[in-house]
C-alpha positions in Angstrom: -3.2 41.9 -0.3 -6.5 40.2 0.4 -4.8 36.9 1.1 -2.6 38.5 3.7 -5.6 40.1 5.4 -7.4 36.8 5.5 -4.4 35.0 6.9 -4.0 37.7 9.6 -7.7 37.5 10.5 -7.5 33.7 10.8 -4.4 33.9 13.0 -6.1 36.5 15.3 -9.2 34.3 15.6 -7.1 31.3 16.4 -5.2 33.1 19.1 -8.5 34.3 20.6 -9.7 30.7 20.7 -6.5 29.7 22.3 -6.9 32.3 25.0 -10.5 31.1 25.8 -9.2 27.5 25.9 -6.4 28.5 28.3 -9.0 30.3 30.5 -10.8 27.0 30.8 -7.7 25.4 32.2 -6.9 23.3 29.1 -3.4 24.6 28.6 -2.1 21.8 26.4 -5.0 22.2 23.9 -4.5 26.0 24.1 -0.8 25.7 23.2 -1.7 23.5 20.3 -4.4 25.9 19.0 -1.9 28.8 19.3 0.7 26.9 17.3 -1.8 26.2 14.5 -3.0 29.8 14.5 0.5 31.2 14.1 1.1 29.2 10.9 -0.9 31.5 8.5 0.8 34.7 9.8 4.2 32.9 9.4 3.3 32.1 5.8 2.4 35.7 5.2 5.7 36.9 6.6 7.8 34.5 4.5 6.1 35.5 1.3 4.6 32.1 0.6 1.1 33.5 0.5 2.1 36.1 -2.1 3.7 33.5 -4.2 0.6 31.2 -3.9 -1.7 34.1 -4.8 0.4 35.0 -7.8 0.4 31.4 -8.9 -3.4 31.0 -8.4 -4.2 33.9 -10.8 -1.5 33.1 -13.4 -2.7 31.4 -16.6 0.9 30.1 -17.2 0.9 28.4 -13.9 -2.5 26.7 -14.6 -1.2 25.6 -18.0 1.8 24.1 -16.2 -0.5 22.2 -13.9 -2.3 20.9 -17.0 0.9 19.7 -18.5 1.9 18.0 -15.3 -1.5 16.3 -15.2 -1.1 15.1 -18.8 2.3 13.7 -18.0 0.9 11.8 -15.0 -1.9 10.5 -17.1 0.5 9.2 -19.7 2.7 7.6 -17.1 -0.2 5.8 -15.4 -1.8 4.7 -18.6 1.4 3.2 -20.0 1.9 1.4 -16.7 -1.6 -0.1 -16.9 -1.1 -1.3 -20.4 2.3 -2.7 -19.5 0.7 -4.7 -16.6 -2.0 -6.0 -18.9 0.4 -7.2 -21.5 2.6 -8.8 -19.0 5.6 -6.5 -18.8 8.2 -5.1 -21.1 9.6 -6.8 -24.2 12.7 -8.0 -22.1 10.4 -9.4 -19.4 8.3 -11.3 -22.0 11.4 -12.8 -23.5 12.6 -14.0 -20.1 9.2 -15.5 -19.4 9.1 -17.3 -22.7 12.6 -18.7 -22.0 11.6 -19.8 -18.5 8.5 -21.5 -20.0 10.6 -23.5 -22.4 12.6 -25.0 -19.6 11.6 -28.4 -18.3 9.3 -28.4 -15.2 10.8 -29.4 -11.9 7.9 -31.6 -10.9 5.8 -32.3 -14.0 3.3 -34.5 -12.1 2.6 -31.7 -9.7 0.4 -29.9 -12.2 -1.7 -33.1 -12.9 -5.4 -32.5 -12.3 -6.9 -33.9 -9.2 -9.5 -36.6 -9.2 -12.1 -34.3 -7.6 -13.6 -34.0 -4.2 -15.5 -37.3 -4.1 -13.4 -39.6 -6.3 -11.7 -42.6 -4.7 -9.7 -45.5 -6.1 -11.9 -48.4 -7.0 -10.1 -51.2 -5.2 -7.7 -51.5 -2.4 -5.4 -54.4 -1.6 -6.4 -56.3 1.5 -2.9 -56.5 3.1 -1.8 -52.9 2.2 -3.7 -51.1 5.0 -2.4 -53.4 7.7 1.2 -52.9 6.6 0.9 -49.2 6.3 -0.8 -48.9 9.7 1.9 -51.0 11.2 4.5 -48.7 9.7 2.7 -45.7 11.0 2.6 -47.1 14.5 6.2 -48.0 14.5 7.1 -44.4 13.5 5.0 -43.1 16.3 6.5 -45.6 18.8 10.0 -44.5 17.7 9.1 -40.9 18.3 7.6 -41.6 21.7 10.7 -43.6 22.7 12.9 -40.8 21.6 11.2 -38.5 23.9 11.2 -41.0 26.8 7.4 -41.6 26.8 
């Protein structure tokens, strides 16, 4: 009974604000405020407010919410443990089987020399041959495009 009275008062106040807003020539905002203010009275008329009030003061309903919270807590904690361990038993078996297979590029995982490390010696003729190859590739590309 109290909840219905409060919802009716909220709707009446909202419709009053909508009238004042329409008086100020803001009709779109007034229509939006009127729509929002009709929602509480609509909830009273459908019986939703009575159902919510009955649920709010029911110890059985609160126990049900507690059970649902415990279920959610169990689901989320088992998921967190599963992520930490690396998945389910089936997923671990598949990962172990994949790890036993031979790597596609075994040298790809070799450690780098570091940021400042360079080879100690270079052959004298190698840079000239490589640069000539580089320029011939560039010349071929330029000729292909007609430049």
